[in-house]
C-alpha positions in Angstrom: 0.1 -0.2 0.1 1.1 3.2 -1.0 2.4 5.5 1.6 0.2 8.4 2.7 1.5 11.5 1.1 0.1 13.7 4.4 -1.0 12.1 7.5 -3.7 14.9 8.3 -5.9 14.0 4.3 -8.7 12.5 6.3 -12.1 13.8 8.5 -10.7 11.9 11.9 -7.5 13.5 11.6 -8.6 16.7 10.6 -10.9 16.8 13.9 -8.8 15.6 16.5 -5.9 18.1 15.2 -8.7 20.7 15.1 -9.7 19.2 19.0 -6.5 19.2 20.1 -6.8 22.9 19.8 -9.6 23.7 20.6 -10.7 24.6 17.3 -13.8 24.4 14.6 -14.1 25.0 10.9 -14.8 28.8 10.8 -17.2 29.4 8.1 -16.4 33.1 7.5 -13.6 32.5 6.5 -13.9 30.0 4.1 -12.6 27.0 5.8 -12.8 23.8 4.0 -10.3 20.9 4.5 -8.7 18.7 2.9 -9.6 15.5 3.6 -8.3 13.0 0.7 -5.0 11.9 0.3 -5.3 10.9 -3.7 -6.2 13.9 -4.1 -3.3 15.7 -2.8 -1.1 13.4 -4.5 -3.0 14.8 -8.0 -2.2 18.0 -7.0 1.8 18.3 -5.8 1.7 15.6 -9.0 0.1 17.9 -11.5 2.4 21.1 -9.9 5.8 18.8 -10.7 7.3 19.6 -7.8 11.2 19.4 -6.9 13.7 20.1 -4.4 14.4 23.2 -6.1 11.3 24.8 -6.3 10.4 27.3 -3.5 6.8 26.7 -2.6 4.3 29.6 -1.8 1.3 28.6 -0.2 -2.0 30.9 1.0 -4.6 29.3 3.5 -2.5 26.6 4.6 -5.2 25.5 7.3 -4.1 23.0 9.8 -1.4 21.9 7.1 -2.8 19.3 5.5 -1.2 20.4 1.8 1.1 21.8 3.7 3.0 18.9 4.7 2.7 17.2 0.9 4.5 20.3 -0.6 7.2 19.9 1.9 7.7 16.6 1.0 8.8 17.5 -2.2 9.4 21.1 -2.8 12.7 22.6 -1.1 11.2 25.3 1.0 7.5 26.8 1.9 6.3 29.6 2.4 2.6 29.1 3.8 0.8 32.4 4.6 -1.9 32.3 7.1 -5.0 35.0 8.6 -6.3 32.7 10.9 -4.8 34.1 14.0 -5.7 31.1 15.4 -3.8 28.2 13.2 -0.4 29.0 13.9 -0.3 26.8 17.0 -1.3 24.5 15.3 0.6 24.4 12.1 4.0 24.5 14.4 3.1 21.1 16.1 2.2 19.8 12.5 4.8 21.3 10.1 7.4 20.7 13.0 9.4 17.9 11.4 10.2 20.5 8.6 10.4 23.3 10.6 14.0 24.4 8.6 12.2 24.3 5.4 9.1 26.3 6.5 7.9 29.9 7.5 4.7 31.0 8.2 3.8 34.2 7.4 1.3 35.8 9.1 -1.5 37.7 7.4 -3.8 39.1 4.2 -2.5 37.1 1.0 -4.1 39.6 -0.9 -2.2 42.6 0.7 1.3 40.3 0.8 4.6 42.1 -0.3 7.5 40.8 -1.5 9.4 41.7 1.0 7.5 39.4 3.3 8.1 36.2 1.4 11.5 35.0 2.9 12.5 34.0 -0.8 12.0 34.1 -4.3 9.0 32.0 -4.6 8.7 30.1 -8.2 5.8 28.4 -7.9 1.9 28.7 -6.2 0.6 25.9 -5.2 -2.9 26.0 -2.7 -5.8 24.7 -1.6 -7.4 28.9 -2.4 -10.3 30.8 0.2 -12.7 31.1 -2.4 -13.6 34.7 -1.9 -10.0 36.1 -3.1 -9.0 33.2 -5.6 -9.0 35.2 -8.4 -7.6 37.9 -7.1 -4.6 36.4 -5.1 -3.6 34.4 -8.5 -3.8 37.3 -11.1 -2.4 39.3 -8.1 0.8 37.1 -7.4 1.5 37.0 -11.1 1.7 40.6 -11.2 3.9 41.2 -8.4 6.2 37.9 -8.3 8.4 38.2 -11.2 10.3 34.9 -10.2 6.4 32.6 -10.5 6.7 30.2 -12.9 3.4 28.0 -12.7 0.4 28.5 -10.2 -1.3 25.6 -9.1 -4.5 26.2 -7.3 -7.6 24.8 -6.3 -10.3 27.4 -6.6 -14.0 27.1 -7.2 -15.2 25.7 -10.9 -16.7 28.8 -12.0 -13.7 31.0 -11.8 -11.2 28.2 -13.6 -13.9 28.4 -16.0 -13.4 32.4 -16.2 -9.1 31.7 -15.9 -9.7 28.7 -19.2 -13.1 30.8 -20.9 -12.5 31.6 -24.5 -13.6 34.2 -26.3 -17.9 33.9 -27.1 -17.7 32.0 -23.2 -19.8 33.2 -20.7 -17.4 33.2 -18.4 -15.1 34.9 -20.7 -14.9 38.8 -19.5 -12.2 41.4 -18.3 -10.5 38.8 -15.6 -10.0 36.5 -18.5 -7.6 38.8 -20.5 -5.5 40.2 -17.5 -5.0 36.8 -16.7 -4.1 35.4 -20.6 -1.4 38.3 -20.3 0.9 36.7 -18.1 -0.2 33.1 -18.3 -1.8 30.2 -19.9 -3.8 27.1 -18.6 -1.9 23.7 -18.7 -4.1 21.7 -17.0 -7.0 20.7 -14.5 -9.2 18.5 -12.6 -12.6 18.8 -11.4 -12.5 18.0 -7.0 -16.2 16.9 -5.8 -17.5 18.2 -1.8 -17.4 14.7 -0.6 -13.4 15.0 -0.5 -13.5 18.3 2.2 -14.2 18.8 5.6 -16.8 19.8 5.7 -18.3 19.6 2.6 -18.6 22.8 1.0 -21.7 23.6 -1.5 -19.8 24.4 -4.7 -17.5 22.0 -7.0 -14.0 22.9 -7.0 -11.6 22.5 -9.6 -7.5 22.4 -9.2 -6.0 24.3 -12.5 -2.7 24.9 -13.5 -1.0 28.3 -15.0 2.3 28.4 -16.2 3.6 31.8 -16.8 4.3 33.0 -20.5 8.1 32.8 -22.0 7.5 36.3 -23.3 4.9 38.1 -21.6 3.8 41.6 -22.6 6.0 44.3 -21.7 4.5 46.1 -18.7 3.2 49.5 -20.5 1.5 47.7 -23.1 -0.1 45.3 -20.4 -1.4 47.9 -18.3 -2.6 49.8 -21.8 -4.5 45.9 -22.8 -6.3 45.6 -19.3 -7.4 49.2 -19.4 -9.6 48.3 -23.0 -10.4 44.5 -21.8 -12.0 46.8 -18.1 -13.8 49.1 -21.4 -15.0 46.8 -23.4 -16.7 44.6 -20.5 -17.9 47.8 -18.8 -21.2 47.1 -20.2 -21.1 43.4 -21.6 -24.1 43.2 -23.5 -23.7 46.3 -25.3 -20.8 46.8 -28.6 -17.9 47.4 -27.8 -17.9 51.4 -28.9 -21.2 51.9 -26.4 -19.5 50.0 -24.1 -16.2 51.8 -24.2 -17.7 55.1 -24.2 -19.7 54.5 -21.3 -16.5 53.4 -19.2 -14.2 56.4 -20.2 -16.6 59.3 -20.3 -16.0 62.6 -21.1 -12.2 61.6 -20.5 -11.9 60.1 -24.3 -13.8 62.1 -27.0 -16.4 60.0 -29.3 -14.3 61.1 -32.0 -11.3 59.5 -30.6 -12.7 55.8 -29.8 -13.9 55.4 -33.2 -10.4 56.6 -34.3 -8.6 53.8 -32.1 -10.9 51.5 -32.7 -10.2 51.6 -36.6 -6.5 51.7 -36.0 -7.0 48.7 -34.3 -9.2 46.8 -36.7 -12.0 46.1 -34.5 -15.6 46.4 -35.9 -17.9 49.0 -33.4 -20.5 46.4 -33.6 -18.7 43.7 -32.1 -19.2 42.8 -28.7 -16.1 43.0 -26.2 -17.1 39.1 -25.5 -16.0 38.2 -29.2 -12.7 39.6 -29.5 -9.2 37.2 -29.3 -6.2 37.8 -27.1 -4.5 39.2 -30.3 -7.3 41.6 -30.6 -7.3 43.1 -26.8 -4.2 43.5 -28.2 -4.3 45.8 -31.0 -6.7 47.6 -28.9 -4.2 47.6 -26.3 -1.3 49.5 -28.4 -4.1 51.2 -30.3 -5.3 52.8 -26.7 -1.2 53.8 -25.5 -0.8 55.5 -28.6 -4.2 57.3 -28.2 -3.5 58.1 -24.7 0.5 59.1 -25.0 -0.7 61.7 -28.0 -3.2 63.1 -25.6 -5.6 63.0 -28.8 -8.0 61.6 -26.6 -8.7 63.9 -25.0 -12.3 65.6 -24.8 
C-alpha cells in the first residue's frame, strides 16, 4: 500500500487536530479542509514539484497540503490570516521547520518583502473569496513565479480558462491571459472536504508565458479589457463610451477602434487575445499623444 502523502488527509485526523487545539472550522474564512490523500497527490503531481522549487502557499489551514508540499519541494512559505492556526502549524509542520516559513497576515496584501525567498510556484487550496484576486495579483507581483497550481471554485477556473464568446470570458480572463495560460486541470467534488462546501471545485495549473507583453502594453490592454466589458451586452463602441465617459472623445474612440481594426458593432466577448493586444496598442498610442481628450 502506497504511503500517505499527508497524515492529516482524513476526516478523523482533521477533527482530532482541531479538537486538540479547541478549534472548529470557520465558515467566514472559507475553511473547508481537504481530506483525500489521493487528491493531494494529484495536486503535487500536476505542479511537478521538485527540490529546486520554492513554493508559496495561501491558506494552509492545519497543514494538510503543506506537509505534502514540504515532502516534494525545497522550501515552503505559507500565508495564513487565521490567528488560531499558527500554533497548529507549528506542531503539524515541526519536522520540516528548517524549510517552512509561516507568514501571518492577509494574502491579498502580501508584499514581496514578506516572503523569505523568490517563489517559483504557487500551490494552494485557495480561500474561494479571494482566489481570483490572489492568482492574478501574484503573477503580477512575483516575477519569479513560473507557475500556479491552485484549487478554486469551478466557476472561477472556467473564467481562467474561458475562450471568446463563452459566458465566463471577461476582462479577468484577458488580464490573466496576458501573463499565464492554462496547462491542465481536474475537478474535485464536495465530498473530498471537511466540511463539504456547497460548490464544485477545480484544481487548475497556470504556466507563466515565456514572452509576456511589456508592462506598459499590458496595462493598456487591461484598460481596454475593462472598457470592452464595462457593459457586457452592448457593442464595444458603446461599452467604451460608458467606461471612458468624457475623458476620451467619441471621435477619438472611433479612431482607436479603426486603428485596431475592430468593428465598433462587435461585443467585447467576441474579441480574442490578439485583438485585445491591438486595442491596447492603439489605446496607448492615443493616450500618449493626448489626442483623446474631449
